[in-house]
C-alpha positions in Angstrom: -85.7 57.6 105.0 -82.4 58.6 106.7 -82.7 61.4 109.4 -80.6 64.7 109.2 -78.0 65.1 112.0 -80.1 68.4 112.7 -82.9 66.4 114.2 -80.9 64.4 116.6 -79.6 67.9 117.9 -82.7 69.0 120.1 -82.8 65.8 122.2 -79.4 65.5 122.4 -79.2 69.1 123.8 -82.3 68.7 126.2 -80.6 65.4 127.6 -77.5 67.4 128.3 -79.3 70.0 130.0 -81.1 67.4 132.2 -78.2 65.9 133.0 -76.2 69.1 134.0 -79.3 70.3 136.2 -79.5 67.0 137.8 -75.8 67.0 138.4 -75.8 70.4 139.7 -78.4 70.2 141.8 -76.1 68.2 144.5 -73.0 70.4 144.2 -72.3 73.1 146.9 -74.7 75.7 147.6 -77.4 74.7 144.9 -80.3 74.3 147.3 -82.8 76.5 148.7 -83.8 75.9 152.5 -87.2 74.6 151.0 -85.6 72.0 149.2 -84.1 70.5 152.4 -87.0 68.4 153.6 -87.2 66.3 150.6 -83.3 65.7 150.3 -83.2 64.9 153.8 -86.3 62.7 153.7 -84.3 60.9 151.3 -80.7 61.1 152.6 -82.8 59.4 156.3 -84.7 56.9 154.6 -82.7 53.7 155.2 -81.6 54.4 158.4 -83.3 53.0 161.7 -82.4 56.3 163.5 -84.6 58.8 161.3 -85.4 61.2 164.0 -81.9 62.2 164.9 -80.8 62.0 161.1 -83.5 64.3 160.0 -82.7 66.7 162.6 -78.9 66.8 161.9 -79.5 66.8 158.2 -81.9 69.4 158.3 -79.5 71.5 160.0 -76.7 70.8 158.0 -78.7 71.6 154.9 -80.0 74.8 156.0 -76.2 75.7 156.7 -74.8 74.4 153.4 -77.5 74.3 151.2 -76.3 71.1 149.7 -77.1 67.4 150.9 -74.9 64.6 149.1 -76.8 62.3 147.0 -78.1 58.9 147.9 -78.8 57.4 151.8 -74.8 56.9 153.0 -71.6 58.2 152.0 -70.6 60.6 148.8 -69.9 63.2 151.4 -67.4 64.6 148.9 -70.1 66.3 146.6 -70.9 68.5 149.5 -67.5 70.0 151.3 -69.3 72.2 153.8 -71.6 69.4 154.6 -68.6 67.1 154.7 -66.4 69.4 156.7 -68.7 70.4 159.5 -67.6 68.3 162.7 -69.0 68.0 166.1 -66.7 69.2 169.2 -65.3 65.6 169.7 -64.3 66.0 165.7 -66.7 63.5 164.6 -68.7 64.1 161.6 -72.1 66.3 162.1 -74.0 65.7 159.0 -75.2 62.1 158.3 
C-alpha cells in the first residue's frame, strides 16, 4: 500500500526544524551565558592547554555569546569571537 505525500510531510518538517535549530545555535549572539561552559569544554577538548583555552573561551563566549563549532577553526561562524584580538594583534579566542 502506497503512503500519501502528506504522511511524509511531518517527518520532513521536523527534520528541517531540528537542522535549522542546530545551525542557528552556532551563529552570532545565539547562546546564553549559561551555555558557554559546555560549548567551551568541547571546543577545548582536543588541546593540551585546557586551562588557558577554557579561560579565554569562556571570556570570549560571555562577551560574544557564540562559540564556533568543532575543536579548532570555524571561527567565521562567530564574527565577534573571530575578530576579538590581543594587544599584539593575535587572536584572543581559541
